[in-house]
N, C-alpha and C positions, 0 to 999 in steps of 0.2 A: 258353411260359414261358421265364425268363432264370434263370440260376444266378448269384449274385454272390459275389466273393471280395475281402474287404478287408485289403489289405496296410497295417498300422500300424508305423510306423518309430518308436520311442521317442526315437533318437538325431538325429532329425532336428530343425533348428532349435536353440534354446538352451533349449527347455522341452519335458518329456515331456508330449505331449498324449494319451497313450494311452487313458487312462480317460475323458477328456472325449470323444474321438471313438468310444469304445465305447459311451458312454452316448448319443450323438447316433444311433448308428446303430440301438440297440435302440429308442429313442422313436421311429424311423420306422414300426416295426412293418411291417416288409417281409414280404408274404404270397408271397414266393418263397424257395425255398433260399438260404441264404447262410451263410458262413463268415468267420470274422476270424482272421487271423494277425498275431501281433506278431514283428516280426524280432529275433533276438537275436545276429546276428553279421553280418559283411560277407559278402554272397553268399547270404543266407538268403532274402531277397526273390526272388531270381533261381530257386533251386532249389524253392522252394515254388509259385511261379508256374507253373513247367515242370511239375512232378508233379501239380499240381492239374488242368491243362489236359489233361494226358495220361490222368488218370481221369476226365475228363467230355468225351471227344471228339465223343460225339453230342450235347451240351448247346450251347446259347447261352450264353456265359459273359462277364460283365463284371468285369474286375479293376480295384480301387480303389486307386489308388497314392497311399497317404496319407504324404507326405514330402516330400523335395526332389528336386532333379535326379538324385541318386545313387540315391535309390530308383526313380525312373522307369527310369532306364538298367537297374537290374538287372530290374525288371519286363518290361520291353521285349525284354531278352535272353531271359528266361524264356519269353515269348509266341512268341519268334522259335523258339527250340529245341524248343518243344513241338509245332510244325506244325500246331496247332488253327486250324482254317477258319472258325469262328464265333465270334470274341472280340474283345472291344472294351476299351481301356484308358481309364480314368476319372482324370484327374490331379486331385488333392486337395493344392494346393501350400500345405504347413505347413512347408516347410523353410527355410534361411536365404537362398538364393539364387533358387529358382525362375524360372530363366531360359528355358526352353523355353514355358512358358505364353504367355510375351510375345509370341511369334510367332504365336499363334492370335488375337490382336486382340479379345479378348475380356478385360474386367477380371478379375484374378486372385481377387477376392472371390466372383465368381460360381460359380468352381470350388469353393471352400470350401464351399458348400450342398451338402450330400449330397442332399437333397430334390430340388433343380434337376436334379444329375445323373441320378438315377432317373429323371426325367422327360424326359431329355435326348434328343438325336439322335446319330447318328453321321457321322463323315466319314473317308475314307481319305486317309492321308497316306505321304509317303515316308519310307524308312528308310536310313541308310547303313551299308554293311558293309564292315568292315575284316578283310582276310584275308592273311596272311603266307605265306611260302613252305614253312612246314611245313604248312600247312593249317588252322592256327590262326584261329578267326574269332569276332568280337566285332560287335555292331551297336548303331548310336547314333541317337537321333531327331534330335539336335541339331548338334553341331559336334565334329570330329575334328582335333586339332592335334599340332604337333611342334615342338620348338625351345624359345625363351625361354618360350613360352606353355605349355609342359607343365611346365617347371620352376616356372612361378607357381602353376599348379594343383596341383602336389604340396606346394609350402609352404602354399598355403591350407589343404589338409587339416591339416596341423600347426597352424597358427596359428588356426584355427576353433575347436580344442578350448579355447582360453584363455579365462579368465572374461570375460564381456561383451563378447566380439568376435564380431559378426556376420558373416555371409558375405562382405559386400562389404569389409568393415574387414580380415578376414582376407587377402582377395585383395589388397588395396593394401599391407598389411605385407609380404606375399611379393613383390609387385612391386618395391617398394623394395629388397629384399634381392637379387632376381635381376638387378636393374641392373648390380650390380658382379660377378656371377659368371657370367651365362648368357646372353649378348648375343651370342657367334659360334658358330653351328651349322651344321655341314658335311653336306649330302647333295644327291644328284642327285634330280632332278625328272621324272615323265613324266605328261604329260596328255594322256588319251585315247591312250595308247600311243605317243606322241611326246615325245621329250625338249623340256622346258620351260626355257630358258635355255641359257647356253653355260658354266657353270661349276657346282661343288658347293657356292658359298657364298663367303665365310661369310654367313648368313641369320640374321634374328632369329628368325623363325618361319614357318611355313606352314600353312593351316589348309583343311580341306574342310568345307564348311557346307550343312546342310539348314535350320536356325532361324537365326535373326538375332543373339540375345544369348547372351552366357555371362560367366563371371567375376564374376557379382553385378551385372548392368547394363551391361555393355560391348556395344556395338552392332557386333560384330565384323564382321558380314556383312549390311550395310544392304539389299542388293537380292535377299536369299533368298525363295523361296517354298517351302514345304514340301511342294507338290502339283504341282511343275511338270516332275518327272521328271529333274531336273537337280541337281548340286552345285555349290556356289559354291567356288573355289578362289581364295585370296587368299596371295601370299607378299610379306614385307617384308624388304627387305635390312638387314644389320646397318647401325646408325648410332650416331655420336658419342652420349656419355651426354646431353650438353646437348640435342640434337635429340630423343632418346629422350623426355626431359622433357616437349618440346612435342608430340611424337606421341601420349602417353598420352591427352592431353585431346581430341584429335583422334577417336582410336581410340575413347573412351568415347561419344562423340556420332556415331560413324558417319561422320565425315567423312575419315577417313584414304585411301579410294579416290581421291576427286575432289580433295584437297587436297595429297596427298602423292604424286603420280604418279612423281616422280623416284625412289621407293625401292618403290613399292607396284606389284605384277603382279596382275591380276585377270581372271578369265576363268570363262565358264560351261562345265561339261562334263559328262560320265558317268562318269570315273575318273579317279582319280590316282594315282601310286604314288612312294614315298619309297625312294631306291636309296642305300644305305650300306654300307660293310665292318663297321660295328658295327651292334649292335641300336638300333633307333629307338624312343625312349619316347612312345609316342601317349597323347595326352590325350583320353580319350572320355567327354565328359559329366563331367569332373573327375576320372575314375578314369585311373589311370596303367598301361598295359600295354606291355610291351617286346616289340617285334615285329621279325621278320627282312623287310626289304623290302617293307613292307605295302603293299597295293593298296586304295585306298579306291574302292567303287562305289557307285552309288544303286540302290536297289530300288523302283521307281515304285509307289507307293500299297499298299505291303506290308503296312500295319499300319492297324488302324482306331482311332481316336479317340472318345470319348464325350464330347459337348459339353453343357453345363449349357442347360436349358430358360431361355429369356429370359423367359417369363411369371412373374405374380407367383406365389408359393406361396400 
């Protein structure tokens, strides 16, 4: 028998879907134990997930992340911190970006069917772990980055709060603003413990990717595989504002690695580290965390996802 925890984020997307989701859950008439939690602040999804799993260590638990990539990020961190060994995350993408689900190569609409998820199957995928010199740890299912990228993500969170501004629109607004303020970033990089490059920059940004998409549909890491036990490392040098404008289009389409080899470095590895005298602002699935010389490593098949059934309901 499974136990089910539904995490509902009323702030996800542009419309509060809490009552609609609650009605859909109750309509399912689940004949197994289940609980519904509505988030009320940043971090509450993580805390609730962790505590719930610790209270049900001997049961098989399925956690339904009903929100966007930020909600999923919190749920994943809650699962990681709980150390629960029989748990699966179901993604219900009702946020404004919903980027990670694109890497699963299943239509996002399929994940919105709670009935299909209840009947679904599980798959183990990799997890990214960011750990700094002080022992602070955060995990990410999707992409971790620093530089211009993190500045854009930070701005996106602010612009997304504006009326009628979608996740992708907020990203584009923040992108234009950051072009004039955040294109030169300085840090050294280690890949699998070895220096990567011969200078500390300036760089536009660097990313460690598990998934392929972020920022509301940008195909940042086109060759990533969420189950290969590797992270994809991509670094882009600082460029002129004119070239940056042309780079953005290639970046959205996932063509930057092959068509901008003069400014783009790419490799597959097991770990990478940012080294700087200053704190590094890390972008973890849209959430910004300052860290001291953080190391990003891959935890192979460390988390289980619940995929929707493909059969008709």
